[in-house]
PDB file of N, H, CA, C and O in Angstrom:
ATOM      1  N   MET A   1      -1.975   1.271   8.896  1.00  0.00           N
ATOM      2  CA  MET A   1      -1.723  -0.089   8.432  1.00  0.00           C
ATOM      3  C   MET A   1      -2.433  -0.293   7.112  1.00  0.00           C
ATOM      4  O   MET A   1      -3.461   0.327   6.836  1.00  0.00           O
ATOM      5  N   THR A   2      -1.887  -1.145   6.327  1.00  0.00           N
ATOM      6  H   THR A   2      -1.053  -1.648   6.552  1.00  0.00           H
ATOM      7  CA  THR A   2      -2.471  -1.429   5.029  1.00  0.00           C
ATOM      8  C   THR A   2      -2.191  -2.879   4.640  1.00  0.00           C
ATOM      9  O   THR A   2      -1.361  -3.560   5.241  1.00  0.00           O
ATOM     10  N   GLU A   3      -2.884  -3.304   3.658  1.00  0.00           N
ATOM     11  H   GLU A   3      -3.558  -2.750   3.170  1.00  0.00           H
ATOM     12  CA  GLU A   3      -2.578  -4.579   3.017  1.00  0.00           C
ATOM     13  C   GLU A   3      -2.625  -4.295   1.527  1.00  0.00           C
ATOM     14  O   GLU A   3      -3.660  -3.887   0.999  1.00  0.00           O
ATOM     15  N   PHE A   4      -1.517  -4.509   0.855  1.00  0.00           N
ATOM     16  H   PHE A   4      -0.676  -4.841   1.284  1.00  0.00           H
ATOM     17  CA  PHE A   4      -1.452  -4.194  -0.573  1.00  0.00           C
ATOM     18  C   PHE A   4      -2.255  -5.192  -1.389  1.00  0.00           C
ATOM     19  O   PHE A   4      -2.275  -6.387  -1.093  1.00  0.00           O
ATOM     20  N   TRP A   5      -2.909  -4.688  -2.411  1.00  0.00           N
ATOM     21  H   TRP A   5      -2.893  -3.717  -2.652  1.00  0.00           H
ATOM     22  CA  TRP A   5      -3.540  -5.599  -3.359  1.00  0.00           C
ATOM     23  C   TRP A   5      -2.554  -5.855  -4.477  1.00  0.00           C
ATOM     24  O   TRP A   5      -1.760  -4.981  -4.824  1.00  0.00           O
ATOM     25  N   ASN A   6      -2.601  -7.051  -5.041  1.00  0.00           N
ATOM     26  H   ASN A   6      -3.246  -7.761  -4.759  1.00  0.00           H
ATOM     27  CA  ASN A   6      -1.600  -7.459  -6.022  1.00  0.00           C
ATOM     28  C   ASN A   6      -2.151  -7.768  -7.401  1.00  0.00           C
ATOM     29  O   ASN A   6      -1.438  -7.642  -8.397  1.00  0.00           O
ATOM     30  N   ASN A   7      -3.399  -8.166  -7.468  1.00  0.00           N
ATOM     31  H   ASN A   7      -3.978  -8.267  -6.658  1.00  0.00           H
ATOM     32  CA  ASN A   7      -3.924  -8.643  -8.744  1.00  0.00           C
ATOM     33  C   ASN A   7      -5.264  -7.978  -9.016  1.00  0.00           C
ATOM     34  O   ASN A   7      -6.216  -8.141  -8.253  1.00  0.00           O
ATOM     35  N   LYS A   8      -5.331  -7.230 -10.107  1.00  0.00           N
ATOM     36  H   LYS A   8      -4.558  -7.098 -10.728  1.00  0.00           H
ATOM     37  CA  LYS A   8      -6.545  -6.484 -10.443  1.00  0.00           C
ATOM     38  C   LYS A   8      -7.765  -7.394 -10.587  1.00  0.00           C
ATOM     39  O   LYS A   8      -8.865  -7.011 -10.190  1.00  0.00           O
ATOM     40  N   SER A   9      -7.591  -8.568 -11.136  1.00  0.00           N
ATOM     41  H   SER A   9      -6.697  -8.880 -11.458  1.00  0.00           H
ATOM     42  CA  SER A   9      -8.730  -9.465 -11.338  1.00  0.00           C
ATOM     43  C   SER A   9      -9.294  -9.977 -10.017  1.00  0.00           C
ATOM     44  O   SER A   9     -10.462 -10.358  -9.956  1.00  0.00           O
ATOM     45  N   ASP A  10      -8.487  -9.992  -8.959  1.00  0.00           N
ATOM     46  H   ASP A  10      -7.537  -9.682  -9.008  1.00  0.00           H
ATOM     47  CA  ASP A  10      -8.948 -10.469  -7.659  1.00  0.00           C
ATOM     48  C   ASP A  10      -9.476  -9.356  -6.755  1.00  0.00           C
ATOM     49  O   ASP A  10      -9.990  -9.633  -5.672  1.00  0.00           O
ATOM     50  N   PHE A  11      -9.356  -8.106  -7.187  1.00  0.00           N
ATOM     51  H   PHE A  11      -8.938  -7.881  -8.068  1.00  0.00           H
ATOM     52  CA  PHE A  11      -9.702  -6.971  -6.324  1.00  0.00           C
ATOM     53  C   PHE A  11     -11.148  -7.040  -5.845  1.00  0.00           C
ATOM     54  O   PHE A  11     -11.400  -6.825  -4.660  1.00  0.00           O
ATOM     55  N   SER A  12     -12.090  -7.328  -6.708  1.00  0.00           N
ATOM     56  H   SER A  12     -11.885  -7.503  -7.671  1.00  0.00           H
ATOM     57  CA  SER A  12     -13.502  -7.331  -6.314  1.00  0.00           C
ATOM     58  C   SER A  12     -13.843  -8.452  -5.334  1.00  0.00           C
ATOM     59  O   SER A  12     -14.836  -8.360  -4.613  1.00  0.00           O
ATOM     60  N   ASN A  13     -13.044  -9.492  -5.300  1.00  0.00           N
ATOM     61  H   ASN A  13     -12.236  -9.568  -5.885  1.00  0.00           H
ATOM     62  CA  ASN A  13     -13.275 -10.605  -4.374  1.00  0.00           C
ATOM     63  C   ASN A  13     -12.430 -10.519  -3.106  1.00  0.00           C
ATOM     64  O   ASN A  13     -12.547 -11.362  -2.217  1.00  0.00           O
ATOM     65  N   TRP A  14     -11.609  -9.532  -3.031  1.00  0.00           N
ATOM     66  H   TRP A  14     -11.514  -8.847  -3.753  1.00  0.00           H
ATOM     67  CA  TRP A  14     -10.685  -9.368  -1.913  1.00  0.00           C
ATOM     68  C   TRP A  14     -11.464  -8.958  -0.667  1.00  0.00           C
ATOM     69  O   TRP A  14     -12.205  -7.976  -0.705  1.00  0.00           O
ATOM     70  N   TYR A  15     -11.314  -9.675   0.414  1.00  0.00           N
ATOM     71  H   TYR A  15     -10.711 -10.473   0.445  1.00  0.00           H
ATOM     72  CA  TYR A  15     -12.061  -9.403   1.654  1.00  0.00           C
ATOM     73  C   TYR A  15     -11.791  -7.994   2.181  1.00  0.00           C
ATOM     74  O   TYR A  15     -12.678  -7.373   2.766  1.00  0.00           O
ATOM     75  N   TYR A  16     -10.606  -7.498   1.984  1.00  0.00           N
ATOM     76  H   TYR A  16      -9.885  -8.002   1.509  1.00  0.00           H
ATOM     77  CA  TYR A  16     -10.175  -6.225   2.549  1.00  0.00           C
ATOM     78  C   TYR A  16     -10.950  -5.047   1.971  1.00  0.00           C
ATOM     79  O   TYR A  16     -11.173  -4.047   2.654  1.00  0.00           O
ATOM     80  N   VAL A  17     -11.357  -5.169   0.714  1.00  0.00           N
ATOM     81  H   VAL A  17     -11.175  -5.981   0.160  1.00  0.00           H
ATOM     82  CA  VAL A  17     -12.070  -4.075   0.044  1.00  0.00           C
ATOM     83  C   VAL A  17     -13.482  -3.898   0.614  1.00  0.00           C
ATOM     84  O   VAL A  17     -14.072  -2.827   0.467  1.00  0.00           O
ATOM     85  N   ARG A  18     -14.021  -4.912   1.251  1.00  0.00           N
ATOM     86  H   ARG A  18     -13.542  -5.782   1.371  1.00  0.00           H
ATOM     87  CA  ARG A  18     -15.373  -4.833   1.829  1.00  0.00           C
ATOM     88  C   ARG A  18     -15.378  -4.336   3.275  1.00  0.00           C
ATOM     89  O   ARG A  18     -16.440  -4.208   3.885  1.00  0.00           O
ATOM     90  N   ASP A  19     -14.222  -4.062   3.810  1.00  0.00           N
ATOM     91  H   ASP A  19     -13.359  -4.166   3.315  1.00  0.00           H
ATOM     92  CA  ASP A  19     -14.116  -3.547   5.170  1.00  0.00           C
ATOM     93  C   ASP A  19     -14.378  -2.044   5.126  1.00  0.00           C
ATOM     94  O   ASP A  19     -13.571  -1.296   4.575  1.00  0.00           O
ATOM     95  N   PHE A  20     -15.478  -1.596   5.691  1.00  0.00           N
ATOM     96  H   PHE A  20     -16.134  -2.204   6.139  1.00  0.00           H
ATOM     97  CA  PHE A  20     -15.954  -0.226   5.537  1.00  0.00           C
ATOM     98  C   PHE A  20     -15.037   0.835   6.151  1.00  0.00           C
ATOM     99  O   PHE A  20     -15.235   2.022   5.894  1.00  0.00           O
ATOM    100  N   ILE A  21     -14.060   0.455   6.937  1.00  0.00           N
ATOM    101  H   ILE A  21     -13.899  -0.509   7.146  1.00  0.00           H
ATOM    102  CA  ILE A  21     -13.194   1.462   7.543  1.00  0.00           C
ATOM    103  C   ILE A  21     -12.049   1.898   6.632  1.00  0.00           C
ATOM    104  O   ILE A  21     -11.328   2.839   6.964  1.00  0.00           O
ATOM    105  N   HIS A  22     -11.868   1.236   5.493  1.00  0.00           N
ATOM    106  H   HIS A  22     -12.453   0.472   5.223  1.00  0.00           H
ATOM    107  CA  HIS A  22     -10.773   1.578   4.589  1.00  0.00           C
ATOM    108  C   HIS A  22     -11.247   2.560   3.518  1.00  0.00           C
ATOM    109  O   HIS A  22     -12.319   2.399   2.934  1.00  0.00           O
ATOM    110  N   LEU A  23     -10.437   3.564   3.280  1.00  0.00           N
ATOM    111  H   LEU A  23      -9.566   3.695   3.754  1.00  0.00           H
ATOM    112  CA  LEU A  23     -10.797   4.615   2.334  1.00  0.00           C
ATOM    113  C   LEU A  23     -10.099   4.492   0.999  1.00  0.00           C
ATOM    114  O   LEU A  23     -10.648   4.903  -0.024  1.00  0.00           O
ATOM    115  N   SER A  24      -8.922   3.945   0.986  1.00  0.00           N
ATOM    116  H   SER A  24      -8.476   3.612   1.817  1.00  0.00           H
ATOM    117  CA  SER A  24      -8.176   3.812  -0.260  1.00  0.00           C
ATOM    118  C   SER A  24      -7.325   2.549  -0.202  1.00  0.00           C
ATOM    119  O   SER A  24      -7.042   2.006   0.866  1.00  0.00           O
ATOM    120  N   PHE A  25      -6.933   2.105  -1.383  1.00  0.00           N
ATOM    121  H   PHE A  25      -7.163   2.545  -2.251  1.00  0.00           H
ATOM    122  CA  PHE A  25      -6.165   0.874  -1.498  1.00  0.00           C
ATOM    123  C   PHE A  25      -5.009   1.121  -2.456  1.00  0.00           C
ATOM    124  O   PHE A  25      -5.201   1.671  -3.540  1.00  0.00           O
ATOM    125  N   TYR A  26      -3.821   0.720  -2.060  1.00  0.00           N
ATOM    126  H   TYR A  26      -3.665   0.273  -1.179  1.00  0.00           H
ATOM    127  CA  TYR A  26      -2.641   0.955  -2.868  1.00  0.00           C
ATOM    128  C   TYR A  26      -1.988  -0.362  -3.272  1.00  0.00           C
ATOM    129  O   TYR A  26      -1.952  -1.330  -2.511  1.00  0.00           O
ATOM    130  N   HIS A  27      -1.489  -0.359  -4.467  1.00  0.00           N
ATOM    131  H   HIS A  27      -1.518   0.426  -5.085  1.00  0.00           H
ATOM    132  CA  HIS A  27      -0.643  -1.439  -4.946  1.00  0.00           C
ATOM    133  C   HIS A  27       0.774  -1.096  -4.505  1.00  0.00           C
ATOM    134  O   HIS A  27       1.094   0.084  -4.361  1.00  0.00           O
ATOM    135  N   LEU A  28       1.619  -2.072  -4.290  1.00  0.00           N
ATOM    136  H   LEU A  28       1.360  -3.030  -4.407  1.00  0.00           H
ATOM    137  CA  LEU A  28       2.995  -1.817  -3.887  1.00  0.00           C
ATOM    138  C   LEU A  28       3.698  -0.911  -4.898  1.00  0.00           C
ATOM    139  O   LEU A  28       4.492  -0.053  -4.512  1.00  0.00           O
ATOM    140  N   ASN A  29       3.416  -1.094  -6.174  1.00  0.00           N
ATOM    141  H   ASN A  29       2.772  -1.791  -6.487  1.00  0.00           H
ATOM    142  CA  ASN A  29       4.044  -0.249  -7.201  1.00  0.00           C
ATOM    143  C   ASN A  29       3.645   1.220  -7.045  1.00  0.00           C
ATOM    144  O   ASN A  29       4.451   2.110  -7.317  1.00  0.00           O
ATOM    145  N   THR A  30       2.426   1.478  -6.614  1.00  0.00           N
ATOM    146  H   THR A  30       1.771   0.755  -6.392  1.00  0.00           H
ATOM    147  CA  THR A  30       1.975   2.850  -6.377  1.00  0.00           C
ATOM    148  C   THR A  30       2.761   3.468  -5.233  1.00  0.00           C
ATOM    149  O   THR A  30       3.169   4.627  -5.309  1.00  0.00           O
ATOM    150  N   THR A  31       2.972   2.708  -4.189  1.00  0.00           N
ATOM    151  H   THR A  31       2.641   1.767  -4.128  1.00  0.00           H
ATOM    152  CA  THR A  31       3.737   3.188  -3.047  1.00  0.00           C
ATOM    153  C   THR A  31       5.174   3.514  -3.465  1.00  0.00           C
ATOM    154  O   THR A  31       5.731   4.525  -3.038  1.00  0.00           O
ATOM    155  N   LYS A  32       5.759   2.675  -4.284  1.00  0.00           N
ATOM    156  H   LYS A  32       5.306   1.854  -4.631  1.00  0.00           H
ATOM    157  CA  LYS A  32       7.114   2.931  -4.785  1.00  0.00           C
ATOM    158  C   LYS A  32       7.146   4.183  -5.647  1.00  0.00           C
ATOM    159  O   LYS A  32       8.092   4.967  -5.570  1.00  0.00           O
ATOM    160  N   TYR A  33       6.116   4.376  -6.469  1.00  0.00           N
ATOM    161  H   TYR A  33       5.348   3.739  -6.532  1.00  0.00           H
ATOM    162  CA  TYR A  33       6.032   5.575  -7.307  1.00  0.00           C
ATOM    163  C   TYR A  33       5.971   6.835  -6.443  1.00  0.00           C
ATOM    164  O   TYR A  33       6.673   7.810  -6.716  1.00  0.00           O
ATOM    165  N   ILE A  34       5.143   6.819  -5.412  1.00  0.00           N
ATOM    166  H   ILE A  34       4.574   6.028  -5.190  1.00  0.00           H
ATOM    167  CA  ILE A  34       5.020   7.973  -4.503  1.00  0.00           C
ATOM    168  C   ILE A  34       6.380   8.292  -3.887  1.00  0.00           C
ATOM    169  O   ILE A  34       6.778   9.455  -3.822  1.00  0.00           O
ATOM    170  N   ALA A  35       7.083   7.273  -3.440  1.00  0.00           N
ATOM    171  H   ALA A  35       6.760   6.328  -3.493  1.00  0.00           H
ATOM    172  CA  ALA A  35       8.405   7.475  -2.834  1.00  0.00           C
ATOM    173  C   ALA A  35       9.372   8.100  -3.835  1.00  0.00           C
ATOM    174  O   ALA A  35      10.100   9.033  -3.497  1.00  0.00           O
ATOM    175  N   GLN A  36       9.380   7.594  -5.047  1.00  0.00           N
ATOM    176  H   GLN A  36       8.788   6.836  -5.321  1.00  0.00           H
ATOM    177  CA  GLN A  36      10.287   8.116  -6.068  1.00  0.00           C
ATOM    178  C   GLN A  36       9.923   9.554  -6.436  1.00  0.00           C
ATOM    179  O   GLN A  36      10.801  10.410  -6.544  1.00  0.00           O
ATOM    180  N   LYS A  37       8.653   9.815  -6.624  1.00  0.00           N
ATOM    181  H   LYS A  37       7.939   9.119  -6.536  1.00  0.00           H
ATOM    182  CA  LYS A  37       8.167  11.138  -7.030  1.00  0.00           C
ATOM    183  C   LYS A  37       8.551  12.222  -6.015  1.00  0.00           C
ATOM    184  O   LYS A  37       8.880  13.343  -6.400  1.00  0.00           O
ATOM    185  N   PHE A  38       8.509  11.891  -4.735  1.00  0.00           N
ATOM    186  H   PHE A  38       8.241  10.980  -4.422  1.00  0.00           H
ATOM    187  CA  PHE A  38       8.758  12.874  -3.689  1.00  0.00           C
ATOM    188  C   PHE A  38      10.105  12.683  -2.989  1.00  0.00           C
ATOM    189  O   PHE A  38      10.344  13.239  -1.917  1.00  0.00           O
ATOM    190  N   ASN A  39      10.993  11.879  -3.619  1.00  0.00           N
ATOM    191  H   ASN A  39      10.799  11.428  -4.490  1.00  0.00           H
ATOM    192  CA  ASN A  39      12.340  11.648  -3.095  1.00  0.00           C
ATOM    193  C   ASN A  39      12.304  11.123  -1.656  1.00  0.00           C
ATOM    194  O   ASN A  39      12.938  11.677  -0.758  1.00  0.00           O
ATOM    195  N   LEU A  40      11.555  10.055  -1.465  1.00  0.00           N
ATOM    196  H   LEU A  40      11.040   9.605  -2.194  1.00  0.00           H
ATOM    197  CA  LEU A  40      11.397   9.444  -0.153  1.00  0.00           C
ATOM    198  C   LEU A  40      11.941   8.021  -0.169  1.00  0.00           C
ATOM    199  O   LEU A  40      12.016   7.389  -1.223  1.00  0.00           O
ATOM    200  N   SER A  41      12.317   7.524   0.991  1.00  0.00           N
ATOM    201  H   SER A  41      12.257   8.037   1.848  1.00  0.00           H
ATOM    202  CA  SER A  41      12.643   6.114   1.154  1.00  0.00           C
ATOM    203  C   SER A  41      11.455   5.447   1.837  1.00  0.00           C
ATOM    204  O   SER A  41      10.694   6.090   2.560  1.00  0.00           O
ATOM    205  N   ILE A  42      11.311   4.159   1.597  1.00  0.00           N
ATOM    206  H   ILE A  42      11.929   3.636   1.009  1.00  0.00           H
ATOM    207  CA  ILE A  42      10.216   3.397   2.188  1.00  0.00           C
ATOM    208  C   ILE A  42      10.783   2.458   3.240  1.00  0.00           C
ATOM    209  O   ILE A  42      11.782   1.775   3.017  1.00  0.00           O
ATOM    210  N   VAL A  43      10.128   2.440   4.384  1.00  0.00           N
ATOM    211  H   VAL A  43       9.316   2.994   4.566  1.00  0.00           H
ATOM    212  CA  VAL A  43      10.476   1.506   5.456  1.00  0.00           C
ATOM    213  C   VAL A  43       9.217   0.711   5.766  1.00  0.00           C
ATOM    214  O   VAL A  43       8.144   1.287   5.945  1.00  0.00           O
ATOM    215  N   PHE A  44       9.344  -0.614   5.830  1.00  0.00           N
ATOM    216  H   PHE A  44      10.216  -1.082   5.684  1.00  0.00           H
ATOM    217  CA  PHE A  44       8.222  -1.482   6.157  1.00  0.00           C
ATOM    218  C   PHE A  44       8.446  -2.080   7.538  1.00  0.00           C
ATOM    219  O   PHE A  44       9.582  -2.212   7.995  1.00  0.00           O
ATOM    220  N   ASN A  45       7.340  -2.441   8.200  1.00  0.00           N
ATOM    221  H   ASN A  45       6.418  -2.334   7.829  1.00  0.00           H
ATOM    222  CA  ASN A  45       7.501  -3.241   9.407  1.00  0.00           C
ATOM    223  C   ASN A  45       7.672  -4.697   8.991  1.00  0.00           C
ATOM    224  O   ASN A  45       7.638  -4.991   7.797  1.00  0.00           O
ATOM    225  N   ASP A  46       7.850  -5.597   9.913  1.00  0.00           N
ATOM    226  H   ASP A  46       7.878  -5.359  10.884  1.00  0.00           H
ATOM    227  CA  ASP A  46       8.115  -7.006   9.590  1.00  0.00           C
ATOM    228  C   ASP A  46       7.001  -7.649   8.783  1.00  0.00           C
ATOM    229  O   ASP A  46       7.269  -8.483   7.918  1.00  0.00           O
ATOM    230  N   ALA A  47       5.765  -7.279   9.051  1.00  0.00           N
ATOM    231  H   ALA A  47       5.547  -6.602   9.754  1.00  0.00           H
ATOM    232  CA  ALA A  47       4.630  -7.883   8.344  1.00  0.00           C
ATOM    233  C   ALA A  47       4.325  -7.173   7.036  1.00  0.00           C
ATOM    234  O   ALA A  47       3.431  -7.589   6.300  1.00  0.00           O
ATOM    235  N   LYS A  48       5.062  -6.101   6.737  1.00  0.00           N
ATOM    236  H   LYS A  48       5.788  -5.763   7.336  1.00  0.00           H
ATOM    237  CA  LYS A  48       4.855  -5.293   5.532  1.00  0.00           C
ATOM    238  C   LYS A  48       3.440  -4.727   5.458  1.00  0.00           C
ATOM    239  O   LYS A  48       2.866  -4.591   4.377  1.00  0.00           O
ATOM    240  N   ARG A  49       2.894  -4.405   6.615  1.00  0.00           N
ATOM    241  H   ARG A  49       3.360  -4.516   7.493  1.00  0.00           H
ATOM    242  CA  ARG A  49       1.556  -3.809   6.650  1.00  0.00           C
ATOM    243  C   ARG A  49       1.588  -2.344   7.064  1.00  0.00           C
ATOM    244  O   ARG A  49       0.589  -1.635   6.938  1.00  0.00           O
ATOM    245  N   VAL A  50       2.729  -1.897   7.554  1.00  0.00           N
ATOM    246  H   VAL A  50       3.540  -2.473   7.656  1.00  0.00           H
ATOM    247  CA  VAL A  50       2.900  -0.498   7.895  1.00  0.00           C
ATOM    248  C   VAL A  50       3.972   0.073   6.980  1.00  0.00           C
ATOM    249  O   VAL A  50       5.069  -0.477   6.883  1.00  0.00           O
ATOM    250  N   VAL A  51       3.657   1.168   6.316  1.00  0.00           N
ATOM    251  H   VAL A  51       2.766   1.615   6.395  1.00  0.00           H
ATOM    252  CA  VAL A  51       4.592   1.812   5.412  1.00  0.00           C
ATOM    253  C   VAL A  51       4.956   3.164   6.013  1.00  0.00           C
ATOM    254  O   VAL A  51       4.082   3.954   6.369  1.00  0.00           O
ATOM    255  N   ILE A  52       6.243   3.416   6.118  1.00  0.00           N
ATOM    256  H   ILE A  52       6.953   2.774   5.828  1.00  0.00           H
ATOM    257  CA  ILE A  52       6.726   4.698   6.594  1.00  0.00           C
ATOM    258  C   ILE A  52       7.582   5.300   5.486  1.00  0.00           C
ATOM    259  O   ILE A  52       8.489   4.655   4.959  1.00  0.00           O
ATOM    260  N   PHE A  53       7.279   6.536   5.147  1.00  0.00           N
ATOM    261  H   PHE A  53       6.543   7.060   5.575  1.00  0.00           H
ATOM    262  CA  PHE A  53       8.084   7.267   4.175  1.00  0.00           C
ATOM    263  C   PHE A  53       9.072   8.142   4.942  1.00  0.00           C
ATOM    264  O   PHE A  53       8.697   8.826   5.894  1.00  0.00           O
ATOM    265  N   ILE A  54      10.334   8.114   4.522  1.00  0.00           N
ATOM    266  H   ILE A  54      10.638   7.558   3.748  1.00  0.00           H
ATOM    267  CA  ILE A  54      11.371   8.926   5.145  1.00  0.00           C
ATOM    268  C   ILE A  54      11.966   9.826   4.078  1.00  0.00           C
ATOM    269  O   ILE A  54      12.324   9.361   2.996  1.00  0.00           O
ATOM    270  N   LYS A  55      12.071  11.114   4.379  1.00  0.00           N
ATOM    271  H   LYS A  55      11.780  11.492   5.258  1.00  0.00           H
ATOM    272  CA  LYS A  55      12.652  12.072   3.446  1.00  0.00           C
ATOM    273  C   LYS A  55      14.134  11.769   3.277  1.00  0.00           C
ATOM    274  O   LYS A  55      14.862  11.633   4.261  1.00  0.00           O
ATOM    275  N   ASN A  56      14.579  11.663   2.027  1.00  0.00           N
ATOM    276  H   ASN A  56      13.988  11.774   1.228  1.00  0.00           H
ATOM    277  CA  ASN A  56      16.004  11.411   1.740  1.00  0.00           C
ATOM    278  C   ASN A  56      16.822  12.660   1.940  1.00  0.00           C
ATOM    279  O   ASN A  56      18.037  12.639   1.746  1.00  0.00           O
TER     280      ASN A  56
END
């Protein structure tokens, strides 16, 4: 599960970044880039907190 960050200026104040169990943080555009780079489709759950990559 993830929660995308949207605004660089708000990143340091974002509550999610202070949660010690998270190792990395992705912007939605980064996720789209990864999908395009590796020829994958993106599937989200209803809350858009789970990202699944599917090979095209």
